[in-house]
C-alpha positions in Angstrom: 8.4 11.7 -4.4 6.2 13.8 -2.0 8.8 13.4 0.8 10.8 16.0 2.6 12.2 14.0 5.5 16.0 13.6 5.5 17.1 10.6 7.7 20.6 10.1 9.1 22.2 7.9 11.7 24.6 8.9 14.5 26.1 7.0 17.5 24.1 6.7 20.6 26.5 9.0 22.5 26.1 11.9 19.9 24.8 15.2 21.2 21.1 15.5 20.3 19.9 18.3 17.9 16.5 20.0 17.8 13.6 18.0 19.1 14.7 15.0 21.2 12.6 11.8 21.1 13.1 9.1 23.7 11.3 5.9 24.6 10.2 4.5 28.0 8.4 1.5 29.2 5.2 1.4 31.3 7.3 2.0 34.5 8.8 5.1 32.9 12.2 3.4 32.7 14.5 4.4 29.9 17.7 2.9 28.5 21.1 3.6 29.8 22.3 5.8 26.9 18.9 7.7 27.0 19.3 8.3 30.8 22.8 9.7 30.2 21.6 12.0 27.4 18.7 13.3 29.6 20.9 13.9 32.7 19.1 16.1 35.1 16.1 16.1 32.9 15.3 12.5 34.1 13.6 14.1 37.1 11.8 16.6 34.9 10.3 13.6 33.0 9.0 12.0 36.2 7.4 15.3 37.3 5.8 16.0 33.9 4.6 12.4 33.6 2.9 12.7 37.0 1.3 16.0 36.1 0.0 14.6 32.8 -1.0 11.2 34.1 1.4 9.7 31.5 1.9 6.0 32.2 4.2 5.0 29.3 1.4 3.1 27.5 2.5 1.9 24.1 2.2 4.8 21.6 1.3 7.4 24.2 3.4 10.6 24.1 4.6 13.1 26.7 5.6 16.4 25.1 7.7 18.8 27.2 8.5 22.2 25.7 11.8 23.9 26.3 13.0 21.3 28.8 15.1 22.6 31.6 18.6 21.2 31.6 18.6 20.1 27.9 19.7 21.9 24.8 16.7 20.3 22.9 13.9 22.6 22.0 11.4 20.0 23.0 11.5 16.6 24.7 9.1 14.0 23.5 8.8 10.8 25.5 7.0 8.0 23.7 5.6 5.1 25.7 6.7 1.6 24.6 4.4 -0.2 27.1 5.8 -3.7 27.9 8.8 -3.5 25.6 9.2 -7.3 25.3 5.7 -7.6 23.7 6.4 -5.1 20.9 5.7 -6.1 17.3 7.3 -4.8 14.1 4.1 -2.8 13.3 4.4 -1.1 16.7 7.7 0.5 15.6 6.0 1.9 12.5 3.5 3.5 14.7 6.2 5.0 16.9 7.6 6.7 13.8 4.2 8.0 13.0 3.9 9.4 16.5 7.2 11.2 16.2 6.2 12.6 12.8 3.0 14.1 14.3 5.3 16.3 16.4 7.0 17.8 13.3 6.0 21.1 11.7 5.9 21.9 8.0 8.4 24.7 8.3 11.1 22.1 9.0 13.7 21.7 11.7 15.9 19.0 13.3 14.9 16.0 15.4 17.0 13.4 17.2 15.5 10.0 18.0 17.2 7.8 20.6 16.8 4.3 19.1 16.9 2.6 22.5 14.5 0.7 24.7 14.8 0.3 28.4 16.6 -3.1 28.0 19.1 -1.7 25.4 19.6 -0.5 21.9 17.0 -1.2 19.3 17.9 -3.5 16.4 18.5 -2.0 13.0 15.2 -3.4 11.8 13.3 -1.8 14.6 15.1 1.5 14.0 14.3 1.6 10.3 10.7 0.7 11.0 10.5 3.9 13.0 12.1 5.8 10.2 9.7 4.3 7.7 6.7 5.1 9.9 8.0 8.7 10.2 8.3 9.1 6.5 4.9 7.6 5.8 3.1 9.8 8.3 4.8 12.9 6.9 3.4 12.3 3.4 1.0 14.9 2.1 -0.6 15.3 -1.3 -1.2 18.9 -1.9 0.5 19.7 -5.2 -2.6 21.3 -6.7 -3.1 23.8 -3.8 -2.0 27.3 -4.8 -3.2 29.0 -1.6 -3.4 28.0 2.1 -6.1 28.9 4.5 -5.5 30.8 7.7 -3.9 28.4 10.2 -3.3 25.7 7.6 0.3 24.5 7.2 1.0 23.8 3.6 3.4 21.3 2.1 4.7 18.0 3.2 6.3 17.8 6.6 10.0 18.7 6.4 12.8 17.8 8.8 16.3 16.6 9.3 16.0 13.5 11.5 19.0 11.8 13.2 18.6 8.4 14.7 21.1 7.7 17.5 21.9 4.0 17.1 24.3 1.4 18.4 25.6 0.4 15.0 25.5 3.2 12.4 26.7 1.1 9.5 24.1 -1.6 10.1 21.3 0.9 10.4 22.4 2.6 7.1 22.4 -0.7 5.3 18.9 -1.7 6.6 17.5 1.8 5.9 18.8 1.7 2.3 16.5 -1.3 1.6 13.5 -0.2 3.7 13.7 3.3 2.3 13.0 1.9 -1.2 9.9 0.2 0.0 8.6 3.5 1.5 9.4 5.2 -1.8 7.1 2.5 -3.4 4.3 3.3 -1.0 4.7 7.0 -1.7 4.5 6.3 -5.4 1.3 4.3 -5.0 -0.2 7.1 -2.9 0.7 9.7 -5.4 -1.0 7.7 -8.2 -4.2 7.1 -6.1 -4.5 10.7 -5.1 -4.1 12.2 -8.6 -7.2 13.6 -10.2 -8.8 11.6 -13.0 -8.3 14.3 -15.6 -4.6 14.0 -15.0 -4.2 10.3 -14.5 -6.0 8.4 -17.3 -4.9 5.1 -18.9 -2.3 6.5 -21.3 -0.8 8.7 -18.6 -0.8 5.9 -16.0 1.0 3.7 -18.5 3.6 6.4 -19.2 4.3 6.8 -15.4 4.7 3.0 -15.1 7.1 3.2 -17.9 9.4 5.4 -15.8 10.4 2.2 -14.0 12.7 1.5 -16.9 15.2 3.7 -15.2 15.5 1.1 -12.5 16.0 -1.8 -14.9 12.3 -2.9 -15.2 11.3 -4.1 -18.6 8.1 -2.5 -19.7 5.6 -3.7 -22.4 2.5 -1.6 -23.1 -0.4 -3.2 -24.9 -2.6 -0.8 -26.8 -6.2 -1.4 -28.0 -5.1 -3.0 -31.2 -2.7 -5.4 -29.4 -5.4 -6.3 -26.9 -7.9 -6.9 -29.7 -5.5 -9.2 -31.3 -5.1 -11.1 -28.0 -8.9 -11.3 -27.7 -9.2 -9.3 -24.5 -12.9 -8.6 -25.0 -13.8 -8.4 -21.3 -11.3 -5.6 -20.6 -11.9 -3.7 -23.8 -15.7 -3.9 -23.2 -15.3 -1.8 -20.0 -13.3 0.9 -21.7 -15.2 1.2 -25.0 -17.4 4.0 -23.7 -14.5 6.3 -22.9 -12.7 8.8 -25.1 -9.5 7.6 -23.3 -8.2 4.3 -24.9 -7.4 1.4 -22.6 -4.0 0.0 -21.9 -2.4 -3.0 -20.3 1.1 -2.7 -18.9 3.4 -5.6 -18.2 6.4 -4.9 -16.0 9.2 -7.4 -15.5 12.0 -7.4 -12.9 14.6 -10.1 -13.5 16.5 -10.0 -10.2 16.5 -13.8 -9.6 18.1 -16.8 -11.1 17.8 -17.0 -14.9 15.1 -19.4 -16.0 13.3 -19.4 -12.6 9.6 -18.9 -12.8 8.6 -15.4 -11.6 6.1 -14.4 -9.0 3.3 -12.2 -10.4 1.1 -9.4 -9.2 -2.0 -8.1 -11.0 -3.7 -4.8 -10.4 -7.1 -3.4 -11.3 -6.6 0.0 -12.9 -10.0 1.6 -13.4 -8.7 5.2 -13.6 -12.3 6.5 -13.2 -15.4 4.5 -12.6 -18.8 6.2 -13.3 -20.4 2.8 -13.2 -21.0 3.0 -17.0 -24.7 2.7 -18.1 -25.4 1.3 -14.6 -24.3 4.7 -13.4 -23.4 5.3 -9.8 -25.2 7.9 -7.6 -23.6 11.4 -7.7 -22.7 11.4 -4.0 -19.0 10.7 -3.5 -18.5 9.7 -7.1 -15.4 11.8 -7.0 -13.8 9.0 -4.9 -13.9 6.8 -8.0 -10.6 8.3 -9.1 -9.1 5.8 -6.6 -10.6 2.7 -8.3 -7.1 2.0 -9.6 -5.6 1.4 -6.1 -4.7 -2.1 -7.1 -2.7 -1.0 -10.1 -1.1 1.8 -8.1 0.1 -0.8 -5.6 1.6 -3.0 -8.3 3.5 -0.1 -9.7 4.8 0.9 -6.3 5.7 -2.7 -5.5 7.7 -3.1 -8.7 9.5 0.1 -7.9 10.4 -1.2 -4.4 11.6 -4.6 -5.8 13.7 -3.0 -8.5 15.1 -0.2 -6.4 16.3 -2.5 -3.6 17.6 -5.0 -6.2 15.4 -7.8 -4.9 16.8 -11.2 -5.8 13.6 -12.4 -7.4 12.0 -12.6 -10.8 8.8 -10.7 -10.6 6.1 -9.6 -13.1 3.6 -6.8 -12.5 0.6 -6.5 -14.8 -2.1 -3.8 -14.7 -5.2 -3.3 -16.8 -6.0 0.4 -17.3 -9.4 1.6 -18.3 -12.0 4.3 -17.8 -15.6 3.2 -17.3 -17.7 5.9 -18.9 -21.4 6.0 -20.1 -21.3 7.3 -23.7 -23.3 6.1 -26.7 -20.7 3.4 -27.4 -20.6 2.0 -23.8 -21.4 -1.6 -23.2 -25.0 -2.3 -22.0 -26.6 -4.6 -19.4 -27.5 -7.6 -21.5 -24.4 -7.5 -23.7 -22.3 -10.7 -24.0 -18.5 -10.3 -24.3 -15.8 -12.9 -25.0 -12.8 -12.9 -22.8 -9.2 -13.8 -23.8 -9.8 -17.2 -22.3 -12.6 -17.8 -24.7 -15.2 -17.9 -22.0 -18.2 -15.7 -22.5 -19.7 -13.3 -20.0 -23.1 -11.8 -19.8 -23.1 -8.2 -18.6 -25.7 -7.8 -15.9 -24.4 -4.6 -14.3 -21.8 -2.4 -16.0 -20.6 -1.2 -12.6 -19.2 -4.7 -11.9 -16.4 -3.8 -14.3 -13.2 -4.5 -12.3 -13.6 -8.2 -12.5 -13.9 -8.0 -16.3 -10.6 -6.1 -16.4 -8.9 -8.6 -14.1 -10.3 -11.6 -16.0 -8.3 -10.9 -19.1 -5.1 -9.7 -17.3 -5.1 -12.8 -15.0 -5.5 -15.1 -18.0 -2.7 -13.3 -19.9 -0.4 -13.7 -16.9 -1.3 -17.3 -16.3 -0.8 -18.3 -19.9 2.0 -16.0 -21.1 4.1 -15.7 -17.9 3.4 -19.0 -16.2 4.3 -17.7 -12.7 4.8 -19.5 -9.4 1.7 -17.8 -8.2 -0.4 -14.7 -8.9 -1.8 -12.2 -6.4 -4.3 -9.7 -7.7 -5.3 -6.5 -5.9 -8.5 -4.6 -6.6 -10.8 -2.1 -5.1 -13.5 -4.5 -6.2 -16.6 -4.5 -4.0 -18.4 -2.5 -1.4 -19.5 -5.8 0.0 -16.0 -6.4 1.5 -16.3 -3.2 3.4 -19.6 -4.4 4.9 -17.9 -7.6 6.0 -14.5 -6.3 7.2 -14.7 -2.5 7.4 -11.3 -0.8 6.8 -9.1 -2.8 9.1 -8.5 -5.8 6.8 -8.4 -6.5 3.1 -10.5 -9.5 2.1 -8.3 -12.4 0.9 -9.5 -15.3 -1.3 -7.2 -18.0 -2.4 -7.1 -21.4 -4.1 -3.8 -22.2 -2.3 -3.5 -22.7 1.4 0.3 -22.2 1.6 0.1 -18.8 -0.3 -2.8 -17.8 1.9 -0.9 -18.5 5.1 2.1 -16.7 3.9 0.0 -13.6 3.1 -1.7 -13.7 6.5 1.8 -13.8 8.2 3.1 -11.0 5.9 0.0 -9.0 6.8 0.6 -9.3 10.5 4.4 -8.4 10.1 3.8 -5.4 7.9 0.6 -4.1 9.6 -1.3 -4.4 6.3 -3.7 -7.1 7.5 -5.7 -9.5 5.5 -8.6 -11.8 6.4 -9.3 -15.0 4.5 -12.8 -15.3 3.1 -14.4 -18.5 1.6 -14.5 -19.8 -1.9 -16.5 -22.9 -3.0 -18.5 -24.4 -5.9 -21.7 -23.6 -4.0 -21.3 -20.0 -5.0 -20.8 -20.7 -8.7 -24.5 -21.1 -9.3 -25.0 -17.5 -8.4 -22.9 -16.4 -11.4 -24.1 -19.0 -13.9 -25.9 -17.4 -16.9 -28.6 -18.9 -19.1 -27.2 -17.1 -22.1 -23.4 -17.2 -21.6 -20.8 -19.1 -19.7 -21.2 -16.8 -16.7 -22.6 -13.4 -15.7 -20.6 -10.6 -14.2 -22.5 -10.3 -10.9 -24.3 -12.6 -8.6 -26.5 -10.1 -6.7 -26.2 -8.7 -3.2 -25.7 -11.8 -1.2 -22.0 -12.7 -0.8 -21.0 -10.0 -3.3 -17.3 -10.1 -2.6 -17.3 -13.9 -2.7 -19.1 -14.2 -6.0 -16.7 -11.6 -7.4 -13.7 -13.7 -6.3 -15.5 -16.9 -7.6 -15.7 -15.1 -11.0 -12.0 -14.3 -11.0 -11.1 -17.9 -10.1 -12.4 -19.0 -13.5 -9.6 -17.1 -15.2 -6.5 -18.3 -13.2 -6.3 -21.7 -15.0 -5.2 -23.6 -11.9 -2.3 -21.3 -11.1 -1.8 -20.8 -7.3 -3.6 -17.5 -6.8 -4.8 -15.1 -4.2 -7.2 -12.2 -4.7 -7.1 -9.2 -2.3 -10.2 -7.0 -2.2 -8.8 -3.7 -1.0 -11.9 -1.5 -1.4 -11.8 -0.7 2.3 -8.1 -0.3 2.8 -6.7 1.5 -0.3 -8.7 4.7 -0.4 -10.8 6.8 1.9 -10.0 4.7 4.9 -9.8 6.5 8.3 -6.5 8.2 9.0 -3.9 6.1 10.9 -0.7 6.5 12.8 1.3 6.2 9.5 -1.1 7.6 7.0 -2.9 10.9 7.0 -3.6 10.8 3.2 -6.8 9.8 1.4 -4.9 7.2 -0.5 -3.0 4.8 1.7 -0.8 2.9 -0.8 -2.0 -0.3 0.8 -0.4 -3.5 -0.4 3.2 -2.4 -1.2 4.6 -3.2 2.2 2.5 -6.4 2.5 3.7 -7.9 -0.8 7.3 -6.8 -0.4 7.3 -8.6 2.9 5.8 -11.7 1.2 8.5 -11.7 -1.4 11.4 -11.0 1.0 10.3 -13.7 3.5 9.6 -16.5 1.0 10.6 -16.0 -2.6 14.0 -14.2 -2.8 17.1 -16.1 -3.4 19.1 -16.2 -0.2 
């Protein structure tokens, strides 16, 4: 894991070490334990706040170097605004703000887990710890030199949280920490260069989950041919790297209970095939496996925290390359479902991969529901930008639960329409359907295409093209690849599908 933050928990009354981080509201009020720890420095905070026009607005920070009257090297006051209005995602951002004050060379930090009206809950505290670790992530393993003024390596620090209940905080962090590990795993996968992470290597890395008790099945080309997965295999037939499908099973729930299922698009590199993409920014297409990366990270999180649920993760891994054996516009392929697909544009390849994996999961696994994730269309970025993933679903209950989980985790989704009116846009005169319906409603027709392969299973499709790679940097992510979806889906499982 690309993570050098060590997190520990101490009583609220413990003497702070290194950088001291405290919280205040929009009247600059701090909690009683914080006021005691600050002592004479309480007046220093008021004077510094006046000089800096610091009002305690949520997420704002006041940074005081070598504070007089404290042993701390720095005092950082983070505004909590109106504390009673705080949401879970706000505490993640507080952690990111604290991490932004760390330096790569390491050091110690003490965070007072207290709001003006009293100690934070264990859940609020570990949200700050999670945000801190997520912000500190950096992918630079291939850099051998550093430029003048550039700090290399992931942020490193020994961070102590001063809490009201040390045992409860440790227990909560043990579970939440595994989810952060899953996000970091997903980020590492998305950020890897495509000459390193191709289908066979991706499958090998997914296989490392066996150490956590996850059952792994890898389908090679011969096995997929036997199953009739012609849509997926058609995408990869132009590559020197053979395609793979990986099925991951975590049996943490009651024996015989139907699992929940997650499906990821894993196009390890997407040139567009014969319908080749423009050269500009094509290097970003190493991230076209963001959905598969999320599913692997999620399965890691569920297994590591011993989630009481039966879960299946399935990823289709291909490269879309334009050699002499590549599929052509005008080709017709037969999917595992038996439905035929006319290839209009070879750059609409992700839906072909998902079609066969969705059908495999629906028929072989028979899950309670399926959620697929895919960096599927540029059209969803036109519609929603990078703030929300597009969500399409045939099941209102599942859709509502995903919306709620998105708000709780901060990985937001926005429901988009499905309807038979869109089917005519992907009907083909030569096959059962075509793989693209043109510019209008591009993300909708892509989802409409996928719906033909779920066989009535409750299902949701998340188009994460705008949220999984290349999105603007945030309070908790300074990396090109965000690992989007791991926290969202772990929250969905924890809230609704784990055995209590």
